[in-house]
Each structure stands twice: as structure tokens, then as C-alpha cells.
C-alpha positions in Angstrom: 25.2 -15.9 -27.9 22.1 -13.9 -28.8 20.0 -17.0 -28.0 21.5 -17.1 -24.5 20.7 -13.4 -23.9 17.2 -14.0 -25.1 16.7 -17.0 -22.9 18.1 -15.1 -19.8 15.8 -12.2 -20.5 12.8 -14.5 -20.7 13.9 -16.3 -17.5 14.2 -13.0 -15.6 10.9 -11.8 -17.0 9.1 -15.0 -15.9 10.7 -14.7 -12.4 9.5 -11.1 -12.0 6.0 -12.1 -13.2 5.9 -15.0 -10.8 7.0 -12.8 -7.9 4.4 -10.1 -8.8 1.7 -12.7 -9.0 2.6 -14.3 -5.7 2.6 -10.9 -4.0 -0.8 -10.1 -5.4 -2.1 -13.5 -4.3 -0.8 -12.9 -0.8 -2.6 -9.6 -0.6 -5.8 -11.3 -1.6 -5.5 -13.8 1.2 -5.0 -11.4 4.0 -8.3 -10.8 5.8 -9.6 -7.8 7.6 -11.2 -8.6 11.0 -13.8 -6.4 12.6 -15.0 -7.3 16.1 -18.3 -6.4 17.6 -19.5 -6.9 21.1 -23.1 -6.8 22.3 -23.4 -6.9 26.1 -26.3 -8.2 28.1 -27.7 -4.7 28.5 -27.5 -4.3 24.6 -24.5 -2.0 24.6 -22.7 -2.3 21.3 -19.0 -1.9 20.7 -17.3 -1.9 17.3 -13.7 -2.8 18.2 -13.2 -0.6 21.3 -15.7 2.1 20.4 -19.1 2.2 22.0 -21.7 2.8 19.2 -25.3 2.5 18.3 -26.9 -0.1 16.0 -27.8 2.5 13.4 -24.2 3.8 13.3 -22.5 0.4 12.8 -22.3 0.8 9.0 -20.5 4.1 9.2 -18.2 2.8 11.9 -17.2 -0.2 9.8 -16.7 2.0 6.8 -14.4 4.2 8.9 -12.4 1.2 10.0 -12.0 -0.1 6.4 -10.7 3.2 5.3 -8.1 3.2 8.1 -6.7 -0.2 6.9 -6.8 0.9 3.3 -9.2 -1.9 2.4 -8.9 -3.4 -1.0 -12.1 -4.9 -2.5 -10.5 -8.3 -3.1 -9.7 -8.8 0.6 -12.0 -10.8 2.8 -13.8 -9.0 5.6 -14.5 -11.2 8.7 -17.0 -9.6 11.1 -16.9 -11.4 14.5 -19.9 -10.7 16.6 -19.6 -11.6 20.3 -23.0 -11.4 21.9 -24.3 -12.1 25.4 -26.0 -15.5 25.4 -29.1 -14.0 27.1 -29.9 -11.7 24.2 -32.9 -12.4 21.9 -32.0 -13.6 18.4 -33.9 -10.6 17.0 -31.0 -8.2 17.9 -28.5 -10.4 16.2 -30.7 -10.7 13.2 -31.0 -6.9 13.0 -27.3 -6.5 13.3 -26.7 -9.1 10.6 -29.2 -7.3 8.4 -27.3 -4.0 8.9 -24.1 -5.6 7.9 -25.4 -7.2 4.8 -27.0 -3.9 3.7 -23.4 -2.7 3.2 -23.2 -4.9 0.1 -19.6 -6.0 0.8 -18.9 -9.0 -1.5 -16.2 -10.7 0.5 -17.8 -10.5 3.9 -18.2 -13.3 6.3 -20.1 -13.0 9.6 -19.2 -15.2 12.6 -21.3 -15.2 15.8 -20.2 -16.2 19.2 -22.6 -16.4 22.2 -20.9 -15.7 25.6 -21.8 -15.0 29.1 -20.4 -11.4 28.9 -21.2 -10.6 32.6 -19.3 -13.7 33.8 -16.2 -12.6 31.8 -16.7 -8.9 32.5 -16.9 -8.0 28.9 -18.5 -4.7 29.2 -16.1 -1.9 28.4 -13.5 -0.5 26.0 -10.9 -3.2 26.9 -13.2 -6.1 26.0 -11.0 -7.2 23.1 -8.0 -7.8 25.5 -10.2 -9.6 27.9 -11.7 -11.9 25.2 -8.2 -13.1 24.2 -7.8 -14.6 27.7 -11.0 -16.6 27.6 -10.3 -20.3 27.0 -11.8 -21.4 23.7 -14.0 -24.1 25.3 -15.6 -21.7 27.9 -17.4 -19.2 25.7 
């Protein structure tokens, strides 16, 4: 009888450990997305807030605090930039991002005709959702 209790205890313990591990694994997998828009006139939005290139780092830090960011989560920064912009601006922005020294950061860049899709204001994130994927 004592063996059965011992085995049941070990079984319950292993189930709890497995459940805890799977929850921890799931939290690692969830990514934090940060969206940046650069319009043709070089106006920059981080999410829906108009900002300056020199203030992007603080703006992203602010956003990460709001979502209670954990270091093991991946950060995906999506940069939507007007296709007419010089690559130098995108390089400067990428440089600013990498100076933050965030280990799990991935930067994705998308070139769009922001004027054509009227992506030039605080509601640009809603507008970008309606753009067909093959028309960027």
C-alpha cells in the first residue's frame, strides 16, 4: 500500500512539473511586436505615437515596461517605411535599435508607398491591416 502512495505521489509531482515547464515554455514563445512607421516626409511613429529618431529607444523601453516584458521573450520590431526614403535613414534607425542591446530582438523591414495607402497619421496601424499582402 505504501508503494502505491509513493507511486501516486511521484506521478502527481511529475504532472505538476510537466505543467509548469509547458507554461514556462509557452511564455518564452510569445513575442512582443513593436511597429514603427516612417512616412515619405520622414515623420516617425512608434505604434501610434509620433516621435523623433533620437527618442525611439526611450519610446520602445516605455512600451516594453507596459507589457511587463520578460528577457526571454522575443521582440519583433516591424519597420514600415516609405519606399522613396534613402536607405541611410533605415540604417540609422536600425543602428538605434541595436544600441539597445536587446538579445532577442528581430528587425523586419517593409517598404511601402505610404502616400498611396494614406499611412501618415495616428491610425496608420489600423490602415496597414487592410493592405493586401501582395500590394506593399
